[in-house]
C-alpha positions, 0 to 999 in steps of 0.5 A, spaced: 144 859 099 146 856 105 143 850 109 141 854 115 139 860 111 134 856 107 131 852 113 130 859 116 127 862 110 122 855 110 120 856 117 119 864 116 114 862 110 111 856 114 110 861 120 107 866 116 102 862 112 095 861 113 093 858 119 090 851 119 082 852 119 079 847 124 073 847 128 074 847 136 073 841 141 067 841 146 069 837 152 063 834 156 064 832 163 059 828 166 060 828 174 057 825 180 057 818 177 055 813 182 060 807 181 063 803 175 057 799 173 055 799 166 056 805 161 055 812 161 051 814 154 051 822 152 047 825 146 049 832 144 043 836 141 043 842 136 035 844 136 029 844 140 026 839 135 031 834 136 032 835 144 030 828 148 030 824 142 036 820 141 035 818 134 035 825 132 041 827 136 047 831 132 052 826 136 052 820 141 057 817 144 058 811 150 064 810 155 065 805 160 062 808 167 067 810 172 066 812 179 066 820 179 067 823 172 066 820 165 069 825 160 067 826 152 070 830 147 067 832 141 072 834 136 071 839 130 064 841 132 061 847 128 059 853 132 052 853 134 047 852 140 047 845 143 044 841 149 047 835 152 043 829 156 046 823 159 045 817 163 049 811 167 046 805 163 048 800 169 045 794 166 048 796 159 041 795 156 041 802 152 035 804 155 034 809 161 030 804 166 025 807 170 020 805 175 012 804 174 011 811 175 016 813 170 021 816 175 028 814 172 032 808 176 039 810 173 043 816 174 041 821 169 043 829 167 042 835 163 047 840 161 046 846 165 044 841 171 037 843 168 032 839 173 026 835 171 020 839 173 014 835 171 018 832 166 024 833 162 027 840 161 026 844 155 032 845 150 033 852 152 034 850 160 039 845 158 042 849 152 049 853 151 052 857 146 059 854 142 063 859 138 066 853 134 073 857 134 075 856 142 075 849 145 070 849 151 068 845 157 061 843 160 060 840 166 054 837 169 052 832 174 048 825 174 042 825 179 040 818 182 
């Protein structure tokens, strides 16, 4: 066999072989970040029982704040129903600051741009489906 024929055969075998299995990536864009102070924290939840409890989040991440938008990518995420929450930790304390009435004084937001209504939104208001096969982008804004 000539080298060219062998190379062509190897390429044919490689292209018809089983594809590499991988879960898809979820990209979350946190928009309307007020300034570049501190960090933006995000938590990704996979159940109503864990939603709003950062210690129980499926995934958590932190990135340097950047005026406008901060993007997070969660690689190889399995299929499921998820909800995200985020806030700008302007003083890098690791906690969402609030005033004496409990109203946040740092920017915060939830997937689906779910709004507060006498308290934080519930999981169904902020949740979205992720098929685990196709990369997906979810965007939401911080509220100040």
